[in-house]
N, C-alpha and C positions, 0 to 999 in steps of 0.2 A: 363390491363397494370398497373393501379394504384395498384392493389392487388400485383402484382409481385414486384413493386417498394417498397411497404410497407414491404413485406416479406424480400427483400434484405436489406433494411435499418435496420430491426430488427436483422437480422443475423449479419450484419456488426457491429451494436451497441454491440451485445453480444460478438463478436470477440474482439472488442476493450476493452470490460469489462474484458475478460479473460486475455488479454495481460497486462492490468493495474494491475490485481491481481497478476500476476506472476512477475511483475517488480517493485512493490511498494517499495521493499527494495533495489532498485538499481537506485536511483535518482542521476544522475551526476550533480555536480555543475559546473564543468569545463570539457568539454565545455557546455555552455548553453547560451541562448539569453537574455541579460538584457533588460527589458521592462521599468522599473522605478527604482529609487534608492533602493527600497525595494522588487522588484519583478523580478525574473528571470524565463524565460520559459524553464524549464528542460524537459527531456525526459518523466518523469512521469507526470508532469503537462500537457504536450501536449496530452498524451494518455488519461488522465482523462477528459480533455476538449473534446477530440474527442468522447469519450464514451457518454458524456452528450449531445453533439450536435447531434450525430447520433440517440440517444434515443429519443430526443425531435422531431426530424424530422420524425422518424418512427411513433410516436404517432400522430403528426399533420397530416401526410399523411393518417392516418386511421381514423381521426376525433374522436380519443378516448383520454379521459383524463388519464394521468398516474395513475396507481393504488397506493393509499396511503398505507403506512405501518399501522399496528394497531393503533387505535386512541390514546392509551396511549403513544406509542412511538412518534407519530407525534406531539402530544401536548407537550410532554416533550422537544422534539428537538426545537420546535418553541419558547417555553418559554426560553430555554437555550440560543438560538441565540439572542433573544430579550434582555435578560439581558446583554449578551456580548456587543451588540451594544450600549445600553444605557451607560454601563460602559466605553466603548471606547470614546463615544461622550463627556462624562463628565470628562475624564481623564485630570488632571491638567498638567501632563508631559508625554512625550513619546506617544503622541496621535497617531502619524503616525504608530508606531509599534503596538499599540493597535488595530487600524483600520485594519492593515494588518493581524493581528491574526483573527479578525472577518471575513475578506475576505476568509482566508484559511479555517476556520471552516465551512463557508457557502458553499464553494466549496466541502468540504468533505461531508457535509450533502446532497448536490445535487447528488454527486456520489453514496452515500449510497442509496438514493432513486432510482436512476437509476438501481443499482444492484438488489434491491428488486423487482422492477417492471419487469426487464428483466428475472429474474430467479424464481419468485414466483410460477408460475404454472407448472414448469418443474423440476422434480427431477434430470434429467440428466444434466440440466444447472446448478443446484445448486451444483451437484457433480463436474462438470467440473470446476466451479469457485473456489470451496474450494480446489480442488487438485492443481489448478494453484497457489493459495496462498501458499499451503504447499510446492510445488516445489520451489517457490521463497524463502521460509524459509530455505530449504536445501541449496540453493545457497548462502544465507547470512551466514549460518553456516560454509560452506566450506571456504568462504572468511575470516571469523574470525579465523578459524584454520590455514589457510595459513599465515595470518598476524602474528600469534603468533610464526611462525618459524623465523621471523626476516629477511626474504629475502628482499634485497633492491629493487629488481624489483617489487615484490608484493607491497611493501610499496609505491613505486612511483605511481603504477597504482591506488592504493586505495586512494591516496591523492586527486584525482579528485572527490571523493564522500563527501569530508568534508572540513570544514573551518580551522580546526586545524589538523596538520599532525599527532600528536600522543598524547596519554593520559597515565598517570602513577600515581600510588599511592605508596609512599615510594620506589621509584626506581623500582617498579614492573609494567611492561607494561600492560595496559588494551587494549584489542583488540575491535574494533568496526566494522571491516569488511567493508561492503559497506554502512554503515549508519554513520551519522555525529557524533554520540557520543556513548560510550559503554552502557550507560543506555538505550538509544533508541534501540540499538541492542538487549539488553536483553529483553526489552518489546516486541519488534517485534517477537523474538523467542518464548516468552511466549504465544503469540497468535497463532503462527504456530505449535508449538509442539503438542497440543491436536489434531489438524487436521491431523498431520503426524501420530500420534498414532492411530487415528481412521482408517486412510488409511491402516496402517499395520495390524490392527486387522480384517479388512474386506477383506483382500486379501487372495485368495485361493492358488495361485501359490507359491510354496516354494522358487523358485529362486527370485521372486519378494519380498517375505518376507525377505529374506537374505539381498537384496539390500536396502530395506526400513529400515530394522533394523540397518544396518551399518550407513545409512544416519541419522537415528534418534539418534544414538549414537553420531554422529558428532554435531547434534543440541544441545544435552545435554552438551557435552564438551564445545561447543561455549558459552553457558550461563555462565559456570564457568570461561572461559577465559576473559569474559567482566569484571569480578570482581565487579559485580553490586549487 
């Protein structure tokens, strides 16, 4: 009984992990649930937290300590978070924002640890998670391309993903799609494009190659449309 529960929790944690990877670029600010003046429970935060909780429950039910990433990575991350915390605690101004940043980075580090532990020993899980992120990148790219058309309905929908409705440089519109700023959109796509290219290169089916090639072209065009 305990073994089946542990296996179910592990599969559920990985499922939440894949959903998180696919939707990282689609965090809606409105609607979301305000928890504190500086913290909102968005769809992405909820999925990330669900992944972490299910992962920890799976490991606790099995009596196993989560597998740590390589020592150099773990140590560097611990030092980085410690420096951030000390800096935030000593901040003479805007300490609330500094502590909020530390909180978010700690959550991100925990999520990264969960992803590593859940996928480390399975190539298929690694492949599934990276392709989920690549698919999310395609979605962001299409949103950027659609935004650049200037369609009012598209713009109204995308406003729920950002604090500022539009961005421009010298009267030229900068698209950000479903991300809060064009620079963030460009960085997100820069992470997704290598995975998309690897997916295209490793695909045997010609029909899939055509589809992935067109989607990759949209990703490259989207980077240009951010004007970053």
